[in-house]
C-alpha positions, 0 to 999 in steps of 0.5 A: 271491476272494470275490464278493457276490450280492444276498442279501449271501451271500459265497462262497469256493471255492463254499462259503458262509461267511456266508449271512444278512442281519443283522437290523440294517441301520444302526448309529449311534454317538456320540463315545464309540463307544456305540451310539445306534441300530439299524434293524431289518430291519422298518424299526423303530428302536431308540434308546439315550440315555446320561448324561455318564458314558456310562451308558444312561438310556433305550431306545425302540423304534419310537418308544415308550419301553421303559425309562427313568430308569435309576439306578446304584450307585457300582460301576456296577450298575443299581439301578432302572429304569422299564419302558415299562408304568410298573412299577419294576424294582429291584435291591439289592446287598450290600457284595460287589456281589452282588444281594440283591434283585430286584423288579418293583413289587408283582408279584415280589420275589426275595431272595438270601442268600449266608451271613453268614460263609462267602460264597464266591459260592454262593447259600445261599437264595432267597425268591420272593414272587409278589406283595403279600400272597402267601405266599413260597416259600423255597428253601435250597441246600447244596454239597460241597467242590467247590462243586457243588450237593448239595441244593435244598429249597423250603418254603412256610409251613414245609411242604416243597413239593419237594426235590432231592438230587444225587450226583456221581461223580469225573468230575462226572456228576450223578444224583438221590438218588431216596430224598431227592428229591420224586417230582414233580421227580425226573429220569431219571438215578438211579444211577451205573450210568446213566453210562459213566465212560470218556466220561461218556455216559449208558448207561441204556436208551433213550439212545445217542450217535454216534461224535462223542459227540452224543446221538442218542436218549433215551426217546421222542426221537431226534436227528440231526446234521450234520458240524459236530455241529449238531442238524439234526433231532429227532423227539419225540411223532411230530413231526419238527423240522428246523433250518438254520444259517448260515455263522456257525453261527447257527440261522436256520430251524426247521421244526416239523411244517410250521410254519416259523420264520426267525430274524434276528440283529443285529450282536452275534449276538442274535436280534432277529426271527422271520418265517414262511416267507412272509416275514411278521413274527412277533415282534421282540425288544428288548435293553438291552445283553446283557439281553432287555428285551421282545418285540413283535408286532402283536397283543400289542404290547410285553411286558416281561421281568424276569429273575433273577440268572441272566438267566432271565425270571421274569415277563412283563408287558404294556403295562398293567403286568399279568402276562400269562397263563402269564407267571410262571416258576419253575425248579428249579436246573438249569432244569426249569420248575415248572408250575401244579399242582406245588409249589403253583404255580397258574394264578391266579398266572399260572404256566403249565400247559404249556411256553410257554403264554405264547408265550415261548421265552426261558427258563432263563438267557434261552436259547430252549427248544424246546417239541418236545424241551424242549432249550435252544439254547445256540448252540454246542450244546443243553442238557437241563435234565432231565439237567443236562448238554449233549447234545454234548461241548464239544470239537466244533465247532458254533454261533457261535464254535465250538471247533475239533476236539481234534486241531487243538489237542492239539499245543499244549494237549491240554485246550484245552476245559478250565481245567486248574486246575479238574478239573470242567471236564474233563467235556465234558458238564457244565453250569456246573461243576454249580453252576447257581445261580452260573454261566451259559454264554452260548454253550455253551462256557464257564461264567462268573459273571455277578456277576464279569462285572459287576464287570469292567465298573466305570465309569471314575473322573472322571480317566479319563473326562476323559482319554477325553473329551480324546482323543475330542474331539481326534480326532472333534470335536463331531459324532457318528458314524453307521456303516453295518453292513458284512458282512465277506467274506474277502479284503476290504479292512481297511475292511470290518470291522464297526463297531469303534473301528478304523474311526475311527482315522486316525493314530498319535495315535489308535492310543493310544486303542485300549487304553482301557477305557470303560463299554462295555468296551475296544476292539480292541488294535493286536495284535488288529486286526493279527491280523484283518487278517492273516487277511484278507490270508492268505485274499486272497493266499495262499489265494485261488482262483488260488493254490489252483488252481495248487497243485492243478495242481502236485500233479498234476505240472505246473510252474506259473510266475509270470505276471509273470516266467515263473519257476517258483513253488511254490504248494503251499508258499504254501498251507502257509504260509497254513495255518500263519498261520491256525493262529497267528491262531486261537490269538491270537484264542482267547486274546483272547476270554478277556479279559472286559473286551472291549466287545460290538463288539470281542468280536463282531468277534473272534468273527466273525474266529475263525469265519472263520479256523476254517472256512478252516483246515478248508477248506484241510486238506481241499484238501490232503487231496483233492490228496494234499499232505502 
């Protein structure tokens, strides 16, 4: 059975499957199950306030207001908010609910055009105005019939500052048309011969891969991976950087040439704090839902991020409302940064001259960029903006909420990693269907349109809200609910599930409220809760330590009887049945996670159970193999 030690590390058959403290130790919820507070590892408290419609109105951290006066459009999208430094952040929308403008006071305006007669969701142009009185940069884009980005051109005052032109093969591999690309923004791949069409790997001199398809070398850099295909070390410019991951696949420790950083995550898997090796706090992060709002450290105080339509922080401002040094960021379409001295970017406008000159790692689509390798950490795997593709294929496990191996799923879905109606997804290295201005990839597994995601989160109408209020009132009464975050060990009772609506349900009448969608997304359905419970039961009753030990003895030829009755019992069959139950649960959990209407809490619970299930499947299969059980 599972046992707990003082570090909140759970062990099962001597294999750690959850090995870090959560960065938030106490979570508070209101009667609508909306998060109202979170206590960080440092003791600081994040507080959230909502209006009567359940819409977020303000966020404070450590007693200081970080955002307030949040206004919304009729469809639920945020239209304006005031940051803690007094700057007004505004977003405008068109009739299709696509963002047409994003601005931060007079410091930055981003204007978007999708075409007047051919609006299929592709961004046709972006105008960047880097402050009042500044000459704007105008970027224009073209696409092929598969909606892949073909060209990107920027001008200022009518003069071209840079241009990139892309070419694709039938498999979605991308390279540059060097003759029609500005030399200062030309990437390393410039020919079809740079790729192996049979596996979509780069074969240009200096590049190599391991048997699992992970990139192990590129010019000037080398990489190593563990058995879960997670990057464990990188050597670049003579500096060795190593990485350590916890049982849920999250990166929790980084050693860059002797400089050690430890990462702490909250209950939703968001990075909330960084510590050095001696345990001293380096920096903390504050979120507004899934959006990175600010960073905080003792020497610099609060610094606020303002993102573009993809979530990439484009400008960082301090508590006085000024752009921090190196805090203005412009990117090429696939994520390469434009530094000062390139394409009319200047340090006078606070463009950085080198990577992370402002000390900010959250960059393209808000993912952490490794200054040592220039790779972006997308949770499941790493992304190379220079190559415009991932460094590992999607079929292999690695990172939070990892996919299982191809062999595990091929029997019922041989292309489980792809959307078969879209052949572009069959390339396991491609990034966002080669349309990086439209799609993001939250966890490194599946591109999604953030604008469609927003439309799926429309607010309830008054009638629906009234129904929910009546249901909640009848169940919970007038008092709010504060839940302590519980770490979820295998084999534990049902009450150990991290805080979801499930914990609040006590009767059949309350079960009816489970399927309702509220502003934060829907809660777990009864089927999903049953699946999570089934996984726990299997781990605690069919794949517990005693059963596995008995099965091993039976495999060695011994007859093992039931203790209670003394009758012979086939423990091997029990283990096999448990494995089949886990495989079935894995499929059900995977399918549930495709539902974009899930609330963050429900999604987090499903993902934790999915990771636990897949790890248990691997352990059980290895147990059967080690004991020669067919």
